[in-house]
C-alpha positions in Angstrom: 12.3 0.8 -15.5 9.1 -0.5 -14.1 7.7 -1.5 -17.5 10.5 -4.0 -17.8 9.9 -5.8 -14.4 8.9 -9.4 -15.1 8.8 -10.9 -11.6 5.6 -11.2 -9.7 6.1 -10.0 -6.2 5.9 -6.3 -5.7 8.9 -6.7 -3.4 10.9 -6.2 -6.6 10.1 -2.5 -6.3 10.6 -2.2 -2.5 13.6 0.1 -2.8 11.7 2.5 -5.0 8.6 2.3 -2.8 10.6 3.1 0.3 12.0 6.2 -1.5 8.5 7.3 -2.5 7.2 6.9 1.0 10.2 8.8 2.4 9.5 11.6 0.0 5.8 11.7 1.0 6.8 11.8 4.7 9.3 14.6 3.9 6.6 16.7 2.3 4.1 16.0 5.1 5.1 13.8 8.1 1.5 13.5 9.2 0.1 12.4 5.9 0.6 8.6 6.5 0.8 7.1 9.9 1.8 3.6 11.0 -0.9 1.2 12.4 1.4 -1.4 13.8 0.5 -0.3 17.3 -3.0 -1.7 16.8 -4.0 -5.3 17.3 -3.0 -6.4 13.7 -1.1 -9.2 12.1 0.7 -7.9 9.0 3.5 -9.3 6.9 6.9 -7.7 6.9 6.8 -6.9 3.2 3.7 -4.7 3.6 3.7 -1.0 4.4 1.4 -0.6 7.4 0.4 3.0 6.6 -2.9 4.9 6.7 -4.3 8.4 6.9 -4.9 9.3 10.6 -8.8 9.3 10.3 -8.6 5.8 8.7 -6.4 4.6 11.5 -8.8 5.8 14.1 -11.7 4.0 12.3 -9.6 0.9 12.2 -8.8 1.2 15.9 -12.6 1.4 16.7 -13.4 -1.6 14.4 -10.7 -3.8 16.0 -11.9 -2.8 19.5 -15.5 -3.5 18.6 -14.6 -7.0 17.3 -12.1 -7.7 20.1 -9.9 -9.8 17.9 -6.7 -9.5 15.9 -7.2 -8.1 12.4 -5.3 -10.1 9.8 -4.1 -7.6 7.1 -4.0 -9.1 3.6 -3.2 -5.9 1.8 -1.9 -2.5 3.0 -0.7 0.7 1.6 0.8 0.4 -1.9 2.9 3.0 -3.6 2.2 4.1 -7.1 5.2 1.9 -8.2 3.6 -1.2 -6.6 0.2 -0.5 -8.0 1.6 0.1 -11.5 3.3 -3.3 -11.3 0.1 -5.0 -10.2 -1.9 -3.4 -12.9 0.7 -4.3 -15.5 0.6 -8.0 -14.3 -3.2 -7.9 -14.5 -3.2 -6.5 -18.0 -0.7 -9.2 -19.1 -2.7 -11.9 -17.4 0.3 -12.9 -15.2 0.9 -13.7 -11.6 -2.7 -14.7 -10.9 -3.9 -11.1 -10.6 -7.6 -11.3 -11.4 -8.3 -7.6 -11.0 -6.3 -4.4 -10.3 -6.9 -0.7 -10.5 -4.8 1.6 -12.7 -2.0 3.3 -10.6 -3.3 6.7 -11.5 -6.8 6.1 -10.0 -7.4 8.4 -7.0 -4.5 10.8 -7.8 -5.7 14.4 -8.4 -3.7 17.0 -10.3 -1.5 18.9 -8.0 -1.4 16.4 -5.1 -2.4 13.1 -3.5 
């Protein structure tokens, strides 16, 4: 269970996160799109996913600056966010601030 996870990196829930993303994509394959085709530098352990309008805005911003965007944080699943918030509340892992995993989720959908 997530409440028992004691390690700091969110990679400890990568398998669950991949399952959640696959389920989201099964429900609506256009809900989240990859932005790896843009001029970005992103770590392998991040999920490079956005809503399409956000990707287009990101594309315009990168083009306007004409430089590679270094991505420090990307899409997080509810499992990852739950873990970060738990670490924050327990004053662990150097997390100075984190939102509750339920923020932004509306009844009946995303």
